[in-house]
FIPAPA-762287 format. One record per residue: residue number from 1; x, y, z of N, C-alpha, C in turn. Coordinates in steps of 0.001 Angstrom, whole numbers. Layout:
N
+-----+---------+---------+---------+---------+---------+---------+---------+---------+---------+
!  nr !     nxx !     nyy !     nzz !    caxx !    cayy !    cazz !     cxx !     cyy !     czz !
+-----+---------+---------+---------+---------+---------+---------+---------+---------+---------+
! NUM !       X !       Y !       Z !       X !       Y !       Z !       X !       Y !       Z !
...
+-----+---------+---------+---------+---------+---------+---------+---------+---------+---------+
END
This chain:
133
+-----+---------+---------+---------+---------+---------+---------+---------+---------+---------+
!  nr !     nxx !     nyy !     nzz !    caxx !    cayy !    cazz !     cxx !     cyy !     czz !
+-----+---------+---------+---------+---------+---------+---------+---------+---------+---------+
!   1 !   18311 !  205793 !  -70205 !   18778 !  204435 !  -70237 !   19905 !  204346 !  -71267 !
!   2 !   21061 !  203767 !  -70902 !   22155 !  203623 !  -71864 !   21748 !  202703 !  -73007 !
!   3 !   22381 !  202908 !  -74154 !   22058 !  202094 !  -75332 !   22316 !  200623 !  -75089 !
!   4 !   23233 !  200298 !  -74192 !   23565 !  198897 !  -73930 !   22590 !  198229 !  -72959 !
!   5 !   21653 !  198972 !  -72397 !   20733 !  198415 !  -71408 !   19925 !  197227 !  -71933 !
!   6 !   19369 !  197294 !  -73151 !   18645 !  196111 !  -73640 !   19541 !  194873 !  -73741 !
!   7 !   20804 !  195069 !  -74142 !   21727 !  193928 !  -74196 !   21967 !  193355 !  -72812 !
!   8 !   22079 !  194234 !  -71828 !   22275 !  193771 !  -70458 !   21073 !  192950 !  -70000 !
!   9 !   19871 !  193384 !  -70362 !   18676 !  192625 !  -69998 !   18672 !  191249 !  -70654 !
!  10 !   19051 !  191201 !  -71915 !   19129 !  189911 !  -72604 !   20173 !  189035 !  -71921 !
!  11 !   21342 !  189629 !  -71609 !   22402 !  188876 !  -70950 !   21990 !  188331 !  -69597 !
!  12 !   21103 !  189038 !  -68920 !   20621 !  188572 !  -67617 !   19453 !  187604 !  -67733 !
!  13 !   18527 !  187896 !  -68638 !   17298 !  187102 !  -68700 !   17445 !  185817 !  -69502 !
!  14 !   18163 !  185842 !  -70620 !   18254 !  184632 !  -71443 !   18826 !  183449 !  -70661 !
!  15 !   19916 !  183631 !  -69902 !   20415 !  182479 !  -69139 !   19411 !  181983 !  -68093 !
!  16 !   18642 !  182882 !  -67524 !   17698 !  182499 !  -66480 !   16422 !  181867 !  -67038 !
!  17 !   15990 !  182316 !  -68207 !   14667 !  181938 !  -68715 !   14685 !  180963 !  -69890 !
!  18 !   15852 !  180629 !  -70399 !   15912 !  179787 !  -71600 !   15358 !  178388 !  -71322 !
!  19 !   14806 !  177827 !  -72373 !   14248 !  176480 !  -72310 !   15133 !  175537 !  -73132 !
!  20 !   14837 !  174264 !  -73087 !   15576 !  173312 !  -73922 !   15403 !  173639 !  -75402 !
!  21 !   14205 !  174070 !  -75786 !   13976 !  174472 !  -77181 !   14817 !  175693 !  -77547 !
!  22 !   14940 !  176632 !  -76607 !   15785 !  177800 !  -76849 !   17239 !  177375 !  -77053 !
!  23 !   17715 !  176454 !  -76246 !   19101 !  175990 !  -76370 !   19337 !  175322 !  -77721 !
!  24 !   18388 !  174526 !  -78166 !   18517 !  173888 !  -79477 !   18538 !  174950 !  -80576 !
!  25 !   17677 !  175956 !  -80458 !   17635 !  177025 !  -81460 !   18930 !  177841 !  -81441 !
!  26 !   19479 !  178109 !  -80260 !   20744 !  178850 !  -80151 !   21882 !  178091 !  -80815 !
!  27 !   21963 !  176814 !  -80552 !   23036 !  176027 !  -81156 !   22881 !  175923 !  -82665 !
!  28 !   21649 !  175800 !  -83134 !   21412 !  175763 !  -84585 !   21783 !  177110 !  -85214 !
!  29 !   21444 !  178215 !  -84554 !   21775 !  179537 !  -85081 !   23286 !  179770 !  -85082 !
!  30 !   23983 !  179238 !  -84089 !   25449 !  179355 !  -84051 !   26068 !  178591 !  -85215 !
!  31 !   25554 !  177408 !  -85507 !   26036 !  176625 !  -86645 !   25754 !  177367 !  -87955 !
!  32 !   24574 !  177959 !  -88079 !   24232 !  178714 !  -89289 !   25141 !  179924 !  -89453 !
!  33 !   25509 !  180574 !  -88343 !   26430 !  181711 !  -88415 !   27789 !  181234 !  -88919 !
!  34 !   28243 !  180100 !  -88410 !   29532 !  179547 !  -88862 !   29482 !  179182 !  -90344 !
!  35 !   28384 !  178597 !  -90773 !   28237 !  178253 !  -92189 !   28242 !  179507 !  -93061 !
!  36 !   27659 !  180582 !  -92561 !   27582 !  181829 !  -93324 !   28935 !  182512 !  -93458 !
!  37 !   29914 !  182074 !  -92687 !   31261 !  182650 !  -92799 !   31836 !  182424 !  -94191 !
!  38 !   31315 !  181439 !  -94899 !   31781 !  181135 !  -96259 !   31124 !  182049 !  -97291 !
!  39 !   30118 !  182797 !  -96868 !   29340 !  183637 !  -97788 !   29823 !  185088 !  -97711 !
!  40 !   29087 !  185953 !  -98357 !   29418 !  187379 !  -98362 !   29047 !  188057 !  -97053 !
!  41 !   29407 !  189327 !  -96964 !   29183 !  190080 !  -95732 !   27708 !  190166 !  -95359 !
!  42 !   26838 !  190408 !  -96313 !   25409 !  190543 !  -96007 !   24842 !  189234 !  -95447 !
!  43 !   25216 !  188127 !  -96041 !   24733 !  186831 !  -95569 !   25270 !  186528 !  -94177 !
!  44 !   26538 !  186878 !  -93954 !   27139 !  186662 !  -92640 !   26438 !  187519 !  -91581 !
!  45 !   26181 !  188769 !  -91900 !   25482 !  189662 !  -90963 !   24069 !  189140 !  -90698 !
!  46 !   23384 !  188667 !  -91727 !   22036 !  188119 !  -91527 !   22065 !  186948 !  -90543 !
!  47 !   23068 !  186077 !  -90677 !   23180 !  184935 !  -89769 !   23543 !  185396 !  -88361 !
!  48 !   24369 !  186422 !  -88263 !   24734 !  186981 !  -86959 !   23497 !  187560 !  -86272 !
!  49 !   22712 !  188309 !  -87021 !   21492 !  188896 !  -86465 !   20511 !  187795 !  -86064 !
!  50 !   20429 !  186744 !  -86854 !   19525 !  185636 !  -86512 !   19942 !  184990 !  -85191 !
!  51 !   21246 !  184857 !  -84967 !   21718 !  184308 !  -83692 !   21327 !  185233 !  -82539 !
!  52 !   21536 !  186528 !  -82719 !   21174 !  187468 !  -81657 !   19665 !  187512 !  -81438 !
!  53 !   18886 !  187385 !  -82504 !   17426 !  187345 !  -82355 !   17014 !  186115 !  -81544 !
!  54 !   17715 !  185020 !  -81739 !   17440 !  183798 !  -80979 !   17774 !  184005 !  -79504 !
!  55 !   18860 !  184743 !  -79238 !   19211 !  185062 !  -77847 !   18143 !  185935 !  -77216 !
!  56 !   17676 !  186933 !  -77958 !   16626 !  187815 !  -77451 !   15361 !  187004 !  -77177 !
!  57 !   15018 !  186105 !  -78084 !   13823 !  185278 !  -77894 !   13952 !  184408 !  -76643 !
!  58 !   15176 !  183966 !  -76339 !   15397 !  183117 !  -75164 !   15164 !  183871 !  -73857 !
!  59 !   15162 !  185192 !  -73914 !   14876 !  185991 !  -72721 !   13376 !  186000 !  -72402 !
!  60 !   12554 !  185619 !  -73375 !   11102 !  185533 !  -73195 !   10510 !  186842 !  -72672 !
!  61 !   10998 !  187949 !  -73231 !   10500 !  189267 !  -72844 !    9915 !  189916 !  -74100 !
!  62 !    8599 !  190046 !  -74163 !    7976 !  190576 !  -75382 !    8423 !  191989 !  -75743 !
!  63 !    8764 !  192802 !  -74754 !    9223 !  194161 !  -75044 !   10583 !  194103 !  -75739 !
!  64 !   11505 !  193294 !  -75224 !   12822 !  193161 !  -75856 !   12714 !  192565 !  -77258 !
!  65 !   11846 !  191597 !  -77406 !   11657 !  190967 !  -78721 !   11142 !  191996 !  -79726 !
!  66 !   10154 !  192783 !  -79330 !    9599 !  193807 !  -80225 !   10632 !  194883 !  -80525 !
!  67 !   11376 !  195306 !  -79519 !   12403 !  196327 !  -79699 !   13463 !  195842 !  -80677 !
!  68 !   13931 !  194613 !  -80499 !   14949 !  194068 !  -81388 !   14417 !  193962 !  -82813 !
!  69 !   13192 !  193502 !  -82960 !   12591 !  193366 !  -84297 !   12506 !  194702 !  -85019 !
!  70 !   12161 !  195748 !  -84293 !   12083 !  197074 !  -84899 !   13458 !  197609 !  -85281 !
!  71 !   14464 !  197222 !  -84547 !   15815 !  197724 !  -84724 !   16582 !  196993 !  -85826 !
!  72 !   16144 !  195795 !  -86201 !   16889 !  194943 !  -87132 !   17216 !  195621 !  -88470 !
!  73 !   16305 !  196287 !  -89150 !   16681 !  196868 !  -90452 !   17853 !  197851 !  -90367 !
!  74 !   17845 !  198712 !  -89359 !   18936 !  199668 !  -89186 !   20197 !  198936 !  -88731 !
!  75 !   20035 !  197996 !  -87819 !   21162 !  197208 !  -87325 !   21836 !  196459 !  -88467 !
!  76 !   21052 !  195862 !  -89345 !   21596 !  195078 !  -90448 !   22525 !  195923 !  -91311 !
!  77 !   22032 !  197061 !  -91757 !   22863 !  197901 !  -92616 !   24071 !  198425 !  -91860 !
!  78 !   23879 !  198788 !  -90602 !   24992 !  199269 !  -89795 !   26072 !  198222 !  -89614 !
!  79 !   25676 !  196976 !  -89403 !   26661 !  195902 !  -89245 !   27386 !  195601 !  -90551 !
!  80 !   26664 !  195620 !  -91657 !   27323 !  195411 !  -92955 !   28354 !  196512 !  -93173 !
!  81 !   27973 !  197751 !  -92907 !   28913 !  198867 !  -93051 !   30105 !  198711 !  -92116 !
!  82 !   29847 !  198284 !  -90889 !   30916 !  198101 !  -89908 !   31898 !  197014 !  -90341 !
!  83 !   31373 !  195898 !  -90795 !   32225 !  194797 !  -91263 !   33116 !  195274 !  -92399 !
!  84 !   32539 !  196048 !  -93315 !   33317 !  196529 !  -94462 !   34292 !  197632 !  -94064 !
!  85 !   33854 !  198555 !  -93226 !   34709 !  199664 !  -92800 !   35940 !  199167 !  -92044 !
!  86 !   35742 !  198201 !  -91158 !   36838 !  197704 !  -90331 !   37522 !  196470 !  -90914 !
!  87 !   37079 !  196043 !  -92094 !   37630 !  194832 !  -92715 !   37658 !  193668 !  -91728 !
!  88 !   36582 !  193505 !  -91005 !   36542 !  192527 !  -89921 !   36700 !  191082 !  -90375 !
!  89 !   36326 !  190796 !  -91602 !   36344 !  189403 !  -92041 !   37521 !  189092 !  -92960 !
!  90 !   38407 !  190052 !  -93153 !   39525 !  189846 !  -94063 !   40441 !  188727 !  -93573 !
!  91 !   40866 !  188819 !  -92328 !   41762 !  187801 !  -91771 !   41019 !  186593 !  -91238 !
!  92 !   39792 !  186808 !  -90792 !   39001 !  185724 !  -90206 !   37563 !  185856 !  -90691 !
!  93 !   37185 !  185076 !  -91699 !   35822 !  185189 !  -92246 !   34721 !  184930 !  -91212 !
!  94 !   35063 !  184240 !  -90130 !   34082 !  183950 !  -89083 !   34368 !  184823 !  -87861 !
!  95 !   34585 !  186093 !  -88122 !   34914 !  187058 !  -87069 !   33920 !  186971 !  -85913 !
!  96 !   34447 !  186909 !  -84693 !   33599 !  186923 !  -83512 !   33081 !  185576 !  -83066 !
!  97 !   33518 !  184500 !  -83723 !   32987 !  183180 !  -83366 !   33288 !  182821 !  -81916 !
!  98 !   34488 !  183128 !  -81451 !   34841 !  182777 !  -80074 !   33896 !  183439 !  -79073 !
!  99 !   33653 !  184725 !  -79250 !   32762 !  185438 !  -78343 !   31335 !  184932 !  -78410 !
! 100 !   30866 !  184644 !  -79613 !   29503 !  184139 !  -79754 !   29374 !  182748 !  -79132 !
! 101 !   30408 !  181939 !  -79282 !   30404 !  180609 !  -78661 !   30368 !  180737 !  -77143 !
! 102 !   31201 !  181623 !  -76597 !   31202 !  181838 !  -75142 !   29834 !  182296 !  -74650 !
! 103 !   29190 !  183146 !  -75419 !   27875 !  183656 !  -75033 !   26829 !  182539 !  -75031 !
! 104 !   26819 !  181729 !  -76088 !   25868 !  180609 !  -76132 !   26146 !  179638 !  -74984 !
! 105 !   27420 !  179363 !  -74726 !   27767 !  178453 !  -73629 !   27328 !  179020 !  -72276 !
! 106 !   27471 !  180324 !  -72076 !   27029 !  180947 !  -70827 !   25517 !  180814 !  -70669 !
! 107 !   24790 !  181005 !  -71749 !   23331 !  180847 !  -71696 !   22984 !  179398 !  -71386 !
! 108 !   23704 !  178455 !  -71996 !   23460 !  177033 !  -71712 !   23662 !  176715 !  -70231 !
! 109 !   24697 !  177304 !  -69631 !   25008 !  177053 !  -68217 !   24132 !  177879 !  -67277 !
! 110 !   23277 !  178720 !  -67836 !   22447 !  179640 !  -67048 !   23328 !  180576 !  -66234 !
! 111 !   24436 !  181017 !  -66836 !   25417 !  181878 !  -66172 !   25258 !  183313 !  -66670 !
! 112 !   24381 !  184064 !  -66021 !   24091 !  185436 !  -66434 !   25324 !  186325 !  -66308 !
! 113 !   26149 !  186092 !  -65302 !   27344 !  186906 !  -65123 !   28298 !  186742 !  -66306 !
! 114 !   28538 !  185503 !  -66725 !   29424 !  185251 !  -67873 !   28812 !  185789 !  -69163 !
! 115 !   27517 !  185649 !  -69324 !   26858 !  186175 !  -70531 !   26998 !  187694 !  -70590 !
! 116 !   26751 !  188358 !  -69481 !   26889 !  189806 !  -69439 !   28316 !  190256 !  -69686 !
! 117 !   29268 !  189553 !  -69086 !   30684 !  189878 !  -69274 !   31088 !  189718 !  -70740 !
! 118 !   30628 !  188656 !  -71368 !   30941 !  188411 !  -72774 !   30344 !  189496 !  -73659 !
! 119 !   29097 !  189869 !  -73414 !   28467 !  190944 !  -74182 !   29228 !  192253 !  -74019 !
! 120 !   29584 !  192595 !  -72791 !   30323 !  193839 !  -72551 !   31681 !  193819 !  -73250 !
! 121 !   32363 !  192691 !  -73224 !   33678 !  192588 !  -73867 !   33555 !  192736 !  -75386 !
! 122 !   32542 !  192139 !  -75975 !   32332 !  192261 !  -77420 !   32073 !  193723 !  -77803 !
! 123 !   31236 !  194391 !  -77026 !   30952 !  195808 !  -77298 !   32203 !  196662 !  -77109 !
! 124 !   32973 !  196365 !  -76088 !   34201 !  197104 !  -75822 !   35198 !  196953 !  -76973 !
! 125 !   35349 !  195730 !  -77487 !   36259 !  195501 !  -78615 !   35811 !  196250 !  -79859 !
! 126 !   34511 !  196237 !  -80126 !   33994 !  196945 !  -81298 !   34223 !  198449 !  -81158 !
! 127 !   33918 !  198979 !  -80000 !   34131 !  200410 !  -79771 !   35619 !  200776 !  -79927 !
! 128 !   36480 !  199931 !  -79421 !   37920 !  200175 !  -79532 !   38365 !  200214 !  -80992 !
! 129 !   37846 !  199306 !  -81807 !   38180 !  199294 !  -83232 !   37692 !  200574 !  -83908 !
! 130 !   36508 !  200994 !  -83570 !   35953 !  202207 !  -84172 !   36758 !  203442 !  -83754 !
! 131 !   37162 !  203490 !  -82516 !   37930 !  204631 !  -82036 !   39326 !  204688 !  -82652 !
! 132 !   39825 !  203559 !  -83116 !   41156 !  203502 !  -83699 !   41186 !  204015 !  -85135 !
! 133 !   40026 !  204229 !  -85724 !   39977 !  204688 !  -87115 !   40375 !  206146 !  -87203 !
+-----+---------+---------+---------+---------+---------+---------+---------+---------+---------+
END
């Protein structure tokens, strides 16, 4: 299974299975991520992970939720390192807000195709930045 497979499942299931409570939690997590743009890299990454955890929870799949929870400690440090290595927040402290907004909006519209496309584009951009180093 490719490493991106769990993300694809979230992109497909969250739009289909989300509830009104999930939508409220997603929007609150998006606001918290934006607020964290004023803070340091670790705080920003924590808010980013919290938003993604909310997306995973909206898929209502206990296996994905458990997998994401187990992965968070490694993911957290990796994202902090990535933000610092690529200077992602130097020009824009709220790096990735547009993509995250599009993803939340796709989940709100129950548009699995748009959610999946947005996730793939975000991963593609990150990979491209890493390959350019």
